[in-house]
ROTORVO-422278 format. One record per residue (C-alpha): residue number from 1; residue in one letter; x negated, y, z negated. Coordinates in Angstrom, 3 decimals, always signed. Each point is the difference from the previous one (the first is absolute). Example, Ala and Ser with C-alpha at 12.3 -4.5 7.8 and 13.67 -1.06 7.14 Angstrom:
2
@num=1&residuo=A&px=-12.300&py=-4.500&pz=-7.800
@num=2&residuo=S&px=-1.370&py=+3.440&pz=+0.660
***
This chain:
260
@num=1&residuo=M&px=+0.322&py=-0.179&pz=+0.105
@num=2&residuo=N&px=-2.939&py=+2.734&pz=-0.805
@num=3&residuo=N&px=-1.577&py=-0.677&pz=+3.441
@num=4&residuo=L&px=+3.466&py=+0.969&pz=+1.309
@num=5&residuo=I&px=+0.196&py=+2.876&pz=-2.008
@num=6&residuo=S&px=-3.224&py=+1.203&pz=+1.266
@num=7&residuo=I&px=+0.774&py=-0.720&pz=+3.563
@num=8&residuo=K&px=+3.130&py=+2.294&pz=-0.462
@num=9&residuo=R&px=-2.107&py=+2.857&pz=-1.180
@num=10&residuo=D&px=-2.547&py=-0.054&pz=+2.267
@num=11&residuo=L&px=+2.780&py=+0.265&pz=+2.657
@num=12&residuo=V&px=+1.582&py=+2.576&pz=-1.376
@num=13&residuo=E&px=-3.212&py=+2.041&pz=-0.578
@num=14&residuo=V&px=-1.538&py=-0.753&pz=+3.883
@num=15&residuo=G&px=+3.427&py=+1.158&pz=+1.195
@num=16&residuo=R&px=-0.490&py=+3.255&pz=-1.843
@num=17&residuo=R&px=-2.960&py=+0.263&pz=+2.026
@num=18&residuo=V&px=+1.005&py=-0.641&pz=+3.404
@num=19&residuo=Y&px=+2.554&py=+2.634&pz=-0.333
@num=20&residuo=A&px=-2.188&py=+2.481&pz=-1.986
@num=21&residuo=R&px=-2.025&py=-0.195&pz=+3.007
@num=22&residuo=G&px=+2.518&py=+0.446&pz=+2.333
@num=23&residuo=Y&px=-0.456&py=-3.756&pz=+1.549
@num=24&residuo=V&px=+3.991&py=-0.407&pz=-0.007
@num=25&residuo=A&px=+3.204&py=+2.766&pz=+0.065
@num=26&residuo=S&px=+2.837&py=-0.634&pz=-1.410
@num=27&residuo=N&px=+0.844&py=-3.877&pz=-1.084
@num=28&residuo=D&px=-2.776&py=-1.444&pz=+2.755
@num=29&residuo=G&px=-2.753&py=-2.668&pz=-0.696
@num=30&residuo=N&px=+0.267&py=-3.112&pz=-2.053
@num=31&residuo=I&px=-2.762&py=-1.555&pz=-2.083
@num=32&residuo=S&px=-0.069&py=-3.617&pz=-1.539
@num=33&residuo=A&px=-1.887&py=-2.579&pz=-1.987
@num=34&residuo=R&px=-1.072&py=-3.544&pz=-0.162
@num=35&residuo=L&px=+1.579&py=-1.197&pz=-3.316
@num=36&residuo=D&px=-1.026&py=-3.744&pz=+0.555
@num=37&residuo=D&px=+0.630&py=-2.484&pz=+2.857
@num=38&residuo=K&px=+3.586&py=+0.090&pz=-0.132
@num=39&residuo=R&px=+1.161&py=+4.060&pz=-1.282
@num=40&residuo=V&px=-0.854&py=+2.949&pz=+1.416
@num=41&residuo=V&px=+0.685&py=+3.718&pz=-1.601
@num=42&residuo=I&px=+0.630&py=+2.257&pz=+2.909
@num=43&residuo=T&px=+1.553&py=+4.038&pz=-0.675
@num=44&residuo=P&px=+3.658&py=+0.692&pz=+0.670
@num=45&residuo=T&px=+2.073&py=+1.304&pz=+2.660
@num=46&residuo=G&px=+1.384&py=+3.936&pz=+0.013
@num=47&residuo=V&px=-2.354&py=+0.731&pz=-2.879
@num=48&residuo=S&px=-2.745&py=+2.858&pz=+0.368
@num=49&residuo=K&px=-3.971&py=-1.775&pz=-0.318
@num=50&residuo=G&px=-0.271&py=+3.438&pz=-2.087
@num=51&residuo=F&px=+3.028&py=-0.835&pz=-2.495
@num=52&residuo=M&px=-0.357&py=-3.289&pz=-0.987
@num=53&residuo=S&px=-0.185&py=-2.054&pz=-3.283
@num=54&residuo=P&px=-0.791&py=-3.544&pz=-0.891
@num=55&residuo=E&px=+3.732&py=-1.312&pz=-0.326
@num=56&residuo=D&px=+0.274&py=+1.047&pz=+3.940
@num=57&residuo=M&px=-1.622&py=-2.965&pz=+0.927
@num=58&residuo=C&px=+1.039&py=-2.617&pz=+1.868
@num=59&residuo=V&px=-1.165&py=-3.735&pz=-0.259
@num=60&residuo=V&px=+0.329&py=-2.500&pz=+2.575
@num=61&residuo=D&px=-0.654&py=-3.356&pz=+1.255
@num=62&residuo=L&px=-1.604&py=-0.566&pz=+3.213
@num=63&residuo=D&px=+3.207&py=-0.469&pz=+1.841
@num=64&residuo=G&px=+1.076&py=+3.439&pz=-1.052
@num=65&residuo=K&px=+2.743&py=-0.863&pz=-2.810
@num=66&residuo=V&px=+0.218&py=+2.477&pz=-2.979
@num=67&residuo=L&px=-1.250&py=-1.419&pz=-3.306
@num=68&residuo=Q&px=-0.483&py=+2.726&pz=-2.380
@num=69&residuo=G&px=+1.091&py=+3.660&pz=+0.575
@num=70&residuo=T&px=+3.510&py=+2.260&pz=+0.250
@num=71&residuo=K&px=-1.184&py=+1.713&pz=+3.065
@num=72&residuo=K&px=-0.483&py=-1.345&pz=+3.633
@num=73&residuo=P&px=-3.217&py=-0.789&pz=+1.089
@num=74&residuo=S&px=-1.634&py=+2.408&pz=+2.900
@num=75&residuo=S&px=+2.031&py=-1.309&pz=+3.520
@num=76&residuo=E&px=-3.494&py=-0.920&pz=+1.193
@num=77&residuo=V&px=-0.974&py=-2.530&pz=-2.804
@num=78&residuo=F&px=-0.441&py=-3.096&pz=+2.852
@num=79&residuo=M&px=-2.466&py=+2.167&pz=+1.496
@num=80&residuo=H&px=-2.061&py=-0.473&pz=-3.259
@num=81&residuo=L&px=+1.404&py=-3.850&pz=-0.343
@num=82&residuo=A&px=-1.889&py=-0.591&pz=+3.447
@num=83&residuo=V&px=-3.001&py=+1.648&pz=-1.220
@num=84&residuo=Y&px=-0.260&py=-2.068&pz=-3.050
@num=85&residuo=K&px=+1.198&py=-3.513&pz=+1.701
@num=86&residuo=N&px=-3.049&py=+0.434&pz=+3.101
@num=87&residuo=R&px=-2.443&py=+1.736&pz=-1.969
@num=88&residuo=P&px=-1.048&py=-2.113&pz=-4.023
@num=89&residuo=D&px=-2.317&py=+2.281&pz=-0.756
@num=90&residuo=V&px=+2.147&py=+3.143&pz=+0.397
@num=91&residuo=N&px=+1.463&py=+1.148&pz=-3.396
@num=92&residuo=S&px=+1.624&py=+3.574&pz=+0.757
@num=93&residuo=V&px=+1.361&py=+1.767&pz=+2.879
@num=94&residuo=C&px=+0.398&py=+3.793&pz=+0.575
@num=95&residuo=H&px=+2.481&py=+1.491&pz=+2.635
@num=96&residuo=A&px=-0.197&py=+3.596&pz=+0.614
@num=97&residuo=H&px=+0.430&py=+3.177&pz=+2.606
@num=98&residuo=P&px=-3.297&py=+1.771&pz=-0.727
@num=99&residuo=A&px=+0.176&py=+2.904&pz=+2.826
@num=100&residuo=Y&px=-3.464&py=-0.284&pz=+1.632
@num=101&residuo=A&px=-0.351&py=-4.030&pz=+0.580
@num=102&residuo=T&px=+4.397&py=+0.102&pz=+0.812
@num=103&residuo=G&px=-0.969&py=+2.197&pz=+2.057
@num=104&residuo=F&px=-2.667&py=-1.696&pz=+2.129
@num=105&residuo=A&px=+2.468&py=-3.213&pz=-0.257
@num=106&residuo=V&px=+2.609&py=+2.148&pz=+2.129
@num=107&residuo=A&px=-2.411&py=+1.013&pz=+2.031
@num=108&residuo=G&px=-1.059&py=-3.659&pz=+0.298
@num=109&residuo=I&px=-3.810&py=+0.522&pz=-0.345
@num=110&residuo=P&px=-1.611&py=-2.239&pz=-2.037
@num=111&residuo=L&px=-2.687&py=+1.014&pz=-2.421
@num=112&residuo=D&px=-2.527&py=-2.344&pz=+0.856
@num=113&residuo=K&px=-2.694&py=+1.759&pz=+0.858
@num=114&residuo=C&px=-3.113&py=-0.392&pz=-2.524
@num=115&residuo=I&px=-0.958&py=+3.300&pz=-1.483
@num=116&residuo=L&px=+0.338&py=+0.073&pz=-3.697
@num=117&residuo=P&px=-2.192&py=-2.611&pz=-1.661
@num=118&residuo=E&px=+2.214&py=-0.695&pz=-2.881
@num=119&residuo=V&px=+3.318&py=-0.009&pz=+2.274
@num=120&residuo=I&px=-2.326&py=-3.082&pz=+1.645
@num=121&residuo=I&px=-0.940&py=-1.942&pz=-2.730
@num=122&residuo=A&px=+3.524&py=+0.647&pz=-2.108
@num=123&residuo=L&px=+2.233&py=-0.102&pz=+3.020
@num=124&residuo=G&px=-1.396&py=-0.517&pz=+3.297
@num=125&residuo=G&px=+2.508&py=+0.570&pz=+2.640
@num=126&residuo=I&px=+3.106&py=+0.896&pz=-0.004
@num=127&residuo=P&px=+2.342&py=-1.371&pz=+2.676
@num=128&residuo=V&px=+3.302&py=+1.364&pz=+1.202
@num=129&residuo=V&px=+2.581&py=-2.701&pz=-0.458
@num=130&residuo=E&px=+2.943&py=+0.484&pz=+2.177
@num=131&residuo=Y&px=+3.295&py=+1.220&pz=-1.012
@num=132&residuo=G&px=+3.027&py=-1.882&pz=-1.177
@num=133&residuo=T&px=+2.975&py=+1.266&pz=-1.575
@num=134&residuo=P&px=-0.407&py=+0.267&pz=-4.069
@num=135&residuo=G&px=+1.747&py=-1.936&pz=-1.835
@num=136&residuo=T&px=+0.054&py=-3.272&pz=+2.165
@num=137&residuo=E&px=-2.000&py=-2.359&pz=+0.852
@num=138&residuo=E&px=-1.382&py=+1.573&pz=+3.390
@num=139&residuo=F&px=-1.739&py=+2.167&pz=-2.202
@num=140&residuo=F&px=-2.167&py=-2.005&pz=-1.855
@num=141&residuo=R&px=-0.576&py=-2.576&pz=+2.847
@num=142&residuo=P&px=-2.499&py=+1.869&pz=+1.731
@num=143&residuo=V&px=-1.958&py=+0.540&pz=-2.859
@num=144&residuo=L&px=-0.817&py=-3.700&pz=-0.624
@num=145&residuo=K&px=-1.504&py=-0.212&pz=+3.512
@num=146&residuo=V&px=-2.890&py=+2.197&pz=-1.171
@num=147&residuo=L&px=+0.411&py=-0.806&pz=-4.322
@num=148&residuo=D&px=-3.013&py=-2.600&pz=-0.116
@num=149&residuo=K&px=-2.347&py=+2.828&pz=+1.216
@num=150&residuo=Y&px=+0.767&py=+3.063&pz=-1.777
@num=151&residuo=D&px=+0.980&py=+1.658&pz=-3.307
@num=152&residuo=A&px=+1.295&py=+3.383&pz=+1.635
@num=153&residuo=F&px=+2.220&py=+0.480&pz=+2.644
@num=154&residuo=L&px=+1.984&py=+2.823&pz=+1.900
@num=155&residuo=L&px=+3.624&py=-0.951&pz=+0.691
@num=156&residuo=A&px=+0.603&py=+1.723&pz=+3.551
@num=157&residuo=N&px=+3.330&py=+2.763&pz=-0.600
@num=158&residuo=H&px=+0.049&py=-0.235&pz=-3.489
@num=159&residuo=G&px=-2.961&py=+0.101&pz=-2.583
@num=160&residuo=A&px=-2.851&py=-2.249&pz=-1.661
@num=161&residuo=L&px=-0.634&py=-3.170&pz=-1.828
@num=162&residuo=T&px=-2.557&py=-1.174&pz=-2.006
@num=163&residuo=I&px=-0.729&py=-3.358&pz=-2.407
@num=164&residuo=G&px=-2.382&py=-0.710&pz=-2.574
@num=165&residuo=K&px=-1.039&py=-2.091&pz=-2.882
@num=166&residuo=D&px=+1.821&py=+2.060&pz=-2.607
@num=167&residuo=I&px=+2.681&py=+3.147&pz=-0.016
@num=168&residuo=F&px=-2.726&py=+2.481&pz=-0.074
@num=169&residuo=N&px=-2.160&py=-1.586&pz=+2.388
@num=170&residuo=A&px=+2.890&py=+0.144&pz=+2.838
@num=171&residuo=Y&px=+0.432&py=+3.640&pz=-1.156
@num=172&residuo=H&px=-3.616&py=+0.417&pz=+0.290
@num=173&residuo=K&px=-0.111&py=-1.121&pz=+3.383
@num=174&residuo=M&px=+3.121&py=+2.497&pz=+1.010
@num=175&residuo=E&px=-1.864&py=+2.939&pz=-1.320
@num=176&residuo=T&px=-3.346&py=-0.912&pz=+1.769
@num=177&residuo=L&px=+1.931&py=-0.996&pz=+3.636
@num=178&residuo=E&px=+1.817&py=+3.928&pz=-0.113
@num=179&residuo=H&px=-3.148&py=+1.309&pz=-1.047
@num=180&residuo=F&px=-1.754&py=-1.588&pz=+3.005
@num=181&residuo=A&px=+2.875&py=+1.549&pz=+1.922
@num=182&residuo=H&px=-0.125&py=+2.919&pz=-0.676
@num=183&residuo=I&px=-3.347&py=+0.387&pz=+0.289
@num=184&residuo=A&px=+0.333&py=-1.680&pz=+3.375
@num=185&residuo=F&px=+2.556&py=+2.437&pz=+0.904
@num=186&residuo=V&px=-2.663&py=+3.147&pz=-0.808
@num=187&residuo=A&px=-2.660&py=-1.545&pz=+1.679
@num=188&residuo=Q&px=+2.211&py=-0.276&pz=+3.448
@num=189&residuo=Q&px=+1.587&py=+3.288&pz=-0.485
@num=190&residuo=L&px=-3.991&py=+1.593&pz=-0.148
@num=191&residuo=G&px=-0.512&py=-1.904&pz=+3.279
@num=192&residuo=H&px=-2.660&py=-2.745&pz=-0.961
@num=193&residuo=M&px=-0.325&py=-3.645&pz=-2.106
@num=194&residuo=N&px=-3.368&py=-1.147&pz=-0.770
@num=195&residuo=V&px=+0.542&py=-4.080&pz=+0.428
@num=196&residuo=L&px=-2.458&py=-1.979&pz=-2.170
@num=197&residuo=N&px=-2.307&py=-2.319&pz=+2.477
@num=198&residuo=R&px=+0.167&py=-3.602&pz=-0.324
@num=199&residuo=E&px=-3.270&py=-0.385&pz=-2.644
@num=200&residuo=Q&px=+1.840&py=+2.406&pz=-2.325
@num=201&residuo=V&px=+3.401&py=-1.629&pz=-0.122
@num=202&residuo=Q&px=-1.965&py=-3.484&pz=-0.634
@num=203&residuo=K&px=-1.914&py=+1.307&pz=-2.777
@num=204&residuo=L&px=+3.349&py=+1.138&pz=-1.797
@num=205&residuo=T&px=+1.824&py=-3.550&pz=+1.531
@num=206&residuo=D&px=-2.529&py=-2.231&pz=-1.808
@num=207&residuo=L&px=+0.997&py=+2.181&pz=-3.208
@num=208&residuo=R&px=+3.588&py=-1.091&pz=-0.208
@num=209&residuo=P&px=-0.535&py=-3.258&pz=-1.244
@num=210&residuo=K&px=-1.662&py=+1.325&pz=-2.930
@num=211&residuo=F&px=+3.374&py=+1.527&pz=-1.140
@num=212&residuo=G&px=+2.100&py=-2.848&pz=+1.264
@num=213&residuo=I&px=+1.437&py=+1.115&pz=+3.060
@num=214&residuo=R&px=+0.263&py=-2.354&pz=+2.713
@num=215&residuo=T&px=+2.589&py=+1.340&pz=+2.472
@num=216&residuo=T&px=-1.755&py=+0.919&pz=+3.604
@num=217&residuo=V&px=-1.280&py=+3.651&pz=+0.267
@num=218&residuo=G&px=+1.959&py=+0.035&pz=+3.085
@num=219&residuo=C&px=-1.831&py=+2.871&pz=+1.483
@num=220&residuo=A&px=+1.226&py=+0.176&pz=+3.702
@num=221&residuo=T&px=-2.049&py=+2.648&pz=+1.386
@num=222&residuo=C&px=-3.164&py=-2.360&pz=-0.825
@num=223&residuo=E&px=+1.733&py=-3.365&pz=+1.764
@num=224&residuo=L&px=+0.363&py=+2.775&pz=+3.040
@num=225&residuo=D&px=-3.907&py=+1.305&pz=-0.114
@num=226&residuo=P&px=-1.898&py=-2.663&pz=-2.335
@num=227&residuo=T&px=-2.775&py=+2.465&pz=+0.845
@num=228&residuo=T&px=+1.077&py=+3.557&pz=-1.557
@num=229&residuo=C&px=+3.321&py=-0.755&pz=-1.199
@num=230&residuo=A&px=+1.227&py=+2.628&pz=+2.029
@num=231&residuo=V&px=+3.174&py=-0.330&pz=+2.654
@num=232&residuo=P&px=-0.349&py=+1.487&pz=+2.956
@num=233&residuo=S&px=+1.735&py=+3.263&pz=+0.993
@num=234&residuo=P&px=+1.948&py=-0.601&pz=+3.094
@num=235&residuo=E&px=+0.567&py=+2.687&pz=+2.416
@num=236&residuo=P&px=+3.076&py=+1.482&pz=-0.003
@num=237&residuo=A&px=+2.185&py=-1.025&pz=+3.374
@num=238&residuo=A&px=+1.825&py=+3.086&pz=+2.343
@num=239&residuo=G&px=+2.599&py=+1.286&pz=-2.315
@num=240&residuo=D&px=-1.144&py=-1.322&pz=-3.213
@num=241&residuo=V&px=-0.591&py=+2.104&pz=-3.086
@num=242&residuo=D&px=-3.685&py=-0.003&pz=-1.060
@num=243&residuo=T&px=+1.515&py=-0.041&pz=-4.080
@num=244&residuo=E&px=-3.654&py=+0.801&pz=-1.330
@num=245&residuo=A&px=-0.903&py=+2.727&pz=+2.523
@num=246&residuo=L&px=+3.445&py=+1.531&pz=-0.578
@num=247&residuo=V&px=-0.704&py=-0.439&pz=-3.916
@num=248&residuo=R&px=-3.629&py=+2.127&pz=+0.464
@num=249&residuo=S&px=+1.535&py=+2.752&pz=+1.671
@num=250&residuo=I&px=+2.422&py=+0.458&pz=-2.436
@num=251&residuo=T&px=-2.430&py=-0.206&pz=-2.952
@num=252&residuo=D&px=-2.310&py=+2.423&pz=+2.007
@num=253&residuo=A&px=+2.848&py=+2.499&pz=+0.590
@num=254&residuo=V&px=+0.903&py=+0.404&pz=-3.738
@num=255&residuo=M&px=-3.190&py=-0.127&pz=-1.560
@num=256&residuo=K&px=-0.866&py=+2.965&pz=+2.280
@num=257&residuo=K&px=+3.190&py=+1.933&pz=-1.026
@num=258&residuo=L&px=-1.011&py=-0.454&pz=-3.088
@num=259&residuo=Q&px=-3.240&py=+1.578&pz=+0.822
@num=260&residuo=Q&px=+1.712&py=+3.534&pz=+0.762
***
C-alpha cells in the first residue's frame, strides 16, 4: 500500500510540473505508472494535471478495468497499457503537448539530427509516429511499430510521448525532448545547424550502456551520410519555396530594422 501511496503522490507532483511548464493546457495529457505485473496507476480524465490529488488517481488492470478510484481513467489508458505490455522494462508513461515538440510533430519533422550530446545519450533520435484518432486503438498502434527502438516519440498532429523506468525518469525525458525541440527550432531560425560527425556520435553512443540505455540512437542523419552525419540539402525544384533562404532573408530584414 505504501508503494501505491508513493506512486499516487509522484503522479500528482509530475502532473503539477507538466502543467506549470506549459506542456499541457486545460485537462490535456496523461501520466501513468506500473504498480505491479497486473496493475497500473493512471491520471483521471477531465482533471487538469496541475490540480490533481492522490485521491483522483485510478488503478486499472492490464485490460483497462478500474480496480480502484472514483473517477474515470484517461481516455488514452489503452495506449499506456499497450506500452507496458510490450516493454517490460518501462514503468511509467508520460503524454503531453509541449509547444515546440508538438510543433515538430504537426510539421511532420522528426528530431533525429545528432546535435546535442545529452540528447544523443538520453534519447537518441525522436521519430514522428503517424497520426491516429486519440482514444482509439489506431492512436497507439503506430507507436508499437517502433516502441522497441525509442523512449521518446512525436505523435503526428497531436503531441509527444515519453517512457521510462519510473515516473520522474519518464517526465525528465519529456523535459529533455521539449528542450531539444526548442533549441532545434532556434537553430533552424538562425539558418544553420551544426551536426556532430560519426566519430563524435560513436563516442557518445559508447556511453549509453553505462547508463542502462539499450534503445537505438536512431540518428537518421548518420544513416544517410555516415561520414559527416549531415543530410545534403536538395536543390529546390522550380516553383518550390526555399524555406531556409526565406528565414535568412526575414532574419536579416528584422536585424537591419532593429539597428536603425
